C-alpha positions in Angstrom: -0.1 0.0 0.0 1.5 3.4 -1.0 2.4 6.0 1.9 1.0 9.3 1.8 4.0 11.5 2.4 2.6 14.9 0.7 2.3 16.5 4.3 6.2 16.7 4.3 6.1 19.7 1.9 4.3 21.7 4.6 6.8 21.3 7.2 9.5 23.8 8.1 13.0 23.0 7.4 14.0 22.4 11.2 11.1 20.0 11.4 12.2 18.1 8.3 15.8 18.0 9.9 14.3 16.6 13.1 12.6 13.8 11.0 15.8 13.0 9.0 17.7 12.7 12.2 15.1 10.6 13.7 15.4 7.9 10.9 19.2 8.1 10.5 19.4 9.7 7.1 21.3 13.0 6.1 19.9 16.1 8.0 21.9 18.7 5.9 20.5 20.5 2.9 17.8 22.8 1.7 14.2 22.2 2.6 13.7 20.6 -1.0 16.5 18.4 -0.7 15.5 17.2 2.7 11.8 16.7 1.5 13.0 14.4 -1.3 15.3 12.7 1.0 12.6 11.9 3.3 10.2 10.7 0.7 12.6 8.4 -0.9 13.8 7.0 2.5 10.6 6.7 4.6 9.1 3.9 2.6 12.4 1.8 2.9 13.2 -0.2 5.9 16.8 -1.2 6.9 15.1 -4.5 7.7 14.0 -5.0 4.2 15.8 -6.9 1.2 14.9 -6.7 -2.5 13.7 -10.1 -3.8 16.3 -11.4 -6.4 18.7 -8.6 -5.5 21.2 -11.5 -4.2 23.6 -8.9 -2.6 21.8 -7.9 0.7 23.4 -4.4 0.5 21.1 -1.5 1.7 22.5 2.1 1.4 21.3 4.6 4.3 21.3 7.7 2.1 19.6 6.5 -1.1 16.3 5.3 -2.3 16.2 1.6 -3.1 15.8 0.6 -6.7 12.7 -1.5 -7.5 9.4 -1.9 -5.9 9.6 -5.6 -5.1 10.5 -5.4 -1.4 9.9 -7.7 1.6 10.3 -7.5 5.0 13.0 -9.6 6.4 12.8 -11.1 10.0 15.8 -9.8 11.7 17.0 -12.6 14.2 19.9 -10.2 15.2 21.8 -7.1 14.8 25.7 -7.2 14.6 27.1 -3.9 15.1 30.9 -3.2 14.2 32.9 -0.3 15.3 35.9 -0.3 13.0 39.4 -0.5 14.0 42.4 -2.7 14.1 43.8 -2.7 17.6 40.4 -1.5 18.9 37.8 -2.9 16.9 34.8 -3.4 19.0 31.3 -5.2 18.3 28.1 -6.5 19.7 25.2 -8.6 18.7 21.5 -7.3 19.6 18.7 -9.4 19.6 15.6 -7.3 18.9 12.9 -7.5 21.6 10.8 -5.2 23.8 13.9 -5.0 26.0 16.8 -5.6 23.4 19.4 -8.4 24.6 22.9 -8.1 24.2 24.5 -11.7 23.7 28.0 -10.6 22.4 29.9 -7.5 23.0 33.8 -7.4 22.8 36.6 -5.1 21.8 39.6 -6.9 20.2 42.9 -6.3 18.4 42.3 -8.1 15.1 45.8 -9.1 14.5 46.2 -10.9 17.8 43.0 -12.6 17.8 43.9 -15.5 15.7 44.4 -19.3 16.3 47.9 -19.0 17.5 47.5 -15.8 19.4 50.7 -14.6 17.8 51.3 -11.0 16.2 52.4 -10.9 12.5 56.0 -9.9 12.1 57.0 -8.6 8.6 60.0 -10.8 7.3 61.7 -7.7 5.7 61.4 -5.1 8.3 61.1 -7.1 11.4 58.1 -4.8 12.4 54.9 -6.0 14.1 51.3 -5.6 12.8 52.8 -4.6 9.4 50.8 -3.3 6.5 50.0 -6.9 5.0 46.9 -7.2 3.0 47.2 -11.0 3.0 47.2 -11.2 6.9 44.3 -8.6 7.1 42.4 -10.7 4.5 43.0 -14.0 6.5 41.9 -12.6 10.0 38.6 -10.7 8.3 37.7 -13.9 6.6 38.0 -16.1 9.8 36.5 -13.5 12.1 33.4 -12.7 9.9 32.8 -16.2 8.9 32.6 -17.1 12.7 30.3 -14.4 13.5 27.9 -15.2 10.4 27.9 -18.8 11.4 26.5 -18.0 14.8 23.4 -16.2 13.1 23.3 -16.6 9.3 20.4 -14.1 8.9 22.1 -11.4 11.0 21.8 -7.8 10.0 25.3 -6.3 9.8 26.1 -2.8 10.7 29.6 -1.4 9.8 30.8 2.0 11.1 31.5 3.9 7.9 35.2 5.2 7.7 36.7 8.3 6.2 40.4 9.1 4.9 41.0 12.2 6.5 40.2 13.7 9.8 40.0 17.3 10.9 40.1 18.7 7.6 43.7 17.8 7.0 45.5 17.1 3.7 47.4 14.1 5.0 46.0 10.6 5.0 47.5 8.7 8.1 48.9 5.2 7.6 46.8 3.7 10.6 43.5 5.3 8.5 44.6 3.4 5.3 44.8 0.2 7.4 41.3 0.5 9.0 39.9 1.6 5.4 41.4 -1.4 4.1 40.0 -3.8 6.7 36.5 -2.3 6.2 36.7 -3.1 2.5 37.6 -6.7 3.2 34.6 -7.0 5.5 32.4 -6.0 2.8 34.2 -8.4 0.7 33.9 -11.3 2.9 30.2 -10.7 3.5 29.6 -10.4 -0.2 31.2 -13.9 -0.8 29.3 -15.5 2.1 26.1 -14.2 0.5 27.0 -15.7 -2.9 28.0 -19.0 -1.3 24.6 -19.1 0.4 26.0 -19.1 3.7 24.4 -15.8 5.0 20.9 -14.5 4.2 21.2 -11.3 6.1 22.2 -7.6 4.7 24.9 -5.2 5.5 24.7 -1.4 6.1 27.3 1.1 6.3 26.4 3.6 9.2 27.7 7.1 9.4 29.1 7.7 12.9 28.1 11.4 12.9 24.5 10.4 12.5 24.5 8.1 15.4 26.2 10.7 17.5 23.9 13.3 16.3 20.9 11.1 17.1 21.7 10.2 20.6 23.1 13.6 21.4 20.2 15.4 20.0 22.2 17.6 17.4 22.3 18.0 13.8 24.4 15.8 11.8 27.0 18.7 10.8 27.3 19.4 14.7 27.8 15.9 15.9 31.5 16.0 16.1 31.6 19.1 18.2 28.5 18.7 20.7 27.0 16.4 23.2 24.1 16.5 25.7 23.4 14.9 28.9 21.0 12.1 29.2 18.9 10.9 31.8 18.0 7.4 31.0 17.4 7.9 27.2 16.4 11.6 27.4 18.7 14.5 26.9 19.7 17.7 28.6 22.2 20.4 27.8 25.8 19.3 28.9 28.0 22.2 27.3 31.5 22.2 26.1 31.5 21.1 22.5 34.7 18.9 21.8 35.3 15.6 20.1 36.4 14.3 23.5 33.2 15.5 25.4 31.3 13.7 22.6 33.1 10.2 23.3 32.4 10.7 27.0 28.9 11.7 26.5 28.2 8.6 24.6 30.0 6.5 27.2 27.8 8.1 29.7 24.6 7.2 27.9 25.6 3.6 28.0 26.5 3.7 31.6 23.3 5.4 32.5 21.3 2.5 30.6 22.6 0.2 32.9 22.0 1.7 36.3 20.2 0.0 38.8 16.5 0.2 38.3 16.7 1.9 35.1 17.9 -0.8 32.8 16.6 -0.7 29.3 18.6 -3.6 28.1 19.2 -7.2 28.9 22.7 -8.6 28.9 23.5 -12.3 28.6 26.8 -14.6 28.6 30.1 -13.1 28.0 28.7 -9.7 27.4 27.9 -9.4 31.2 31.7 -9.1 31.9 31.9 -6.3 29.2 29.2 -4.3 30.9 31.0 -4.6 34.1 33.8 -2.6 32.6 31.5 0.5 32.6 31.0 0.6 36.2 34.7 -0.3 37.5 33.7 -3.7 38.8 33.3 -7.4 37.4 30.3 -9.5 38.3 32.3 -11.2 41.3 32.8 -7.6 42.7 36.7 -7.6 42.1 38.5 -4.6 40.9 38.1 -4.6 37.0 41.0 -5.4 34.8 42.2 -2.1 33.0 40.2 -1.9 29.8 40.9 1.5 27.8 38.9 2.4 24.8 35.4 1.6 26.4 34.1 4.4 24.1 34.5 2.2 21.2 32.3 -0.3 23.2 29.7 2.1 23.8 29.8 3.4 20.2 29.2 0.0 18.8 26.3 -0.6 21.0 24.8 2.7 20.5 25.0 2.2 16.7 23.1 -1.0 16.8 20.4 0.6 19.2 20.3 3.6 17.0 19.2 1.2 14.0 16.5 -0.3 16.0 15.2 3.0 17.3 15.5 4.4 13.5 13.3 1.7 12.3 10.8 2.3 15.0 10.6 5.9 14.2 10.4 5.2 10.6 7.3 3.0 11.3 5.6 5.6 13.4 6.0 8.3 11.0 4.6 6.3 8.2 1.8 5.0 10.3 0.7 8.4 11.9 2.2 11.2 9.7 2.5 14.5 10.9 1.4 13.6 14.5 4.7 11.7 15.0 7.0 14.9 14.7 6.6 15.7 18.4 7.4 12.1 19.4 10.4 11.5 17.4 12.1 14.8 17.8 11.8 15.1 21.5 12.6 12.1 23.3 14.6 8.9 22.2 14.4 5.9 24.0 15.5 2.2 23.4 
């Protein structure tokens, strides 16, 4: 059944931006651009796949080609925050209270069968820029994750080549970008071999941050807001460091006693403990830096769930949904 979205043309630009942020698409541009983007993306679910497509790839900022769509039952969301030494991922089972079954941060090059770190024969340096090594780890790691759920929706944090507007491209950035491309290649191979029936989507970290921190996409890297449960209040100083600590604070508050909006099972319980300085046994936690990466992968997965919830609400209730989706963001 066709969805009537003609009411979008009657909204103000700031309301269109709020709707775009609420469903995880670009919130920048003029009113006509925003209207066209919403009209193209609102009928499209990230949980949808195109019959006969075969590749399972859904772009987060483009209208899907063709009308032959069916809603895919998502058994789990596998959310990946990219990195080499600090890659983080979590698996979320969609439910009224989402369940985290896997939640880890790892050094990709050290998490292999032998536990050894690769050493380049010519230079003698560890963790060398070795595409063959990276490909081996990407294949083994992704295959193991997909084997545990062949229908998973995979979310991969989208990378960029430059940071801070600089001209230089850092060596480590090249490594992470290469590994990111390899993950897509492995997933495409598994799809063609019939070992995976899910889909993969690249996710803009600015849109995730902008959603949870109640900011526009263009401001997400500079600002942050204080959360109470899943609600936001002003927090002040707009820096990238503050944004990271703000995102971590959101996750920590989700798990506060009596306020938990998530369930945690298995080994993920230990990871949850790192956000509070204690393990389940009450012992002082082992030193674990970069918990912001763990927060980011969880917030990315939870944002996807919330974007889909908001999309359905907007399509169902029209303009009435504006106040609900732009004021509060709950899991």
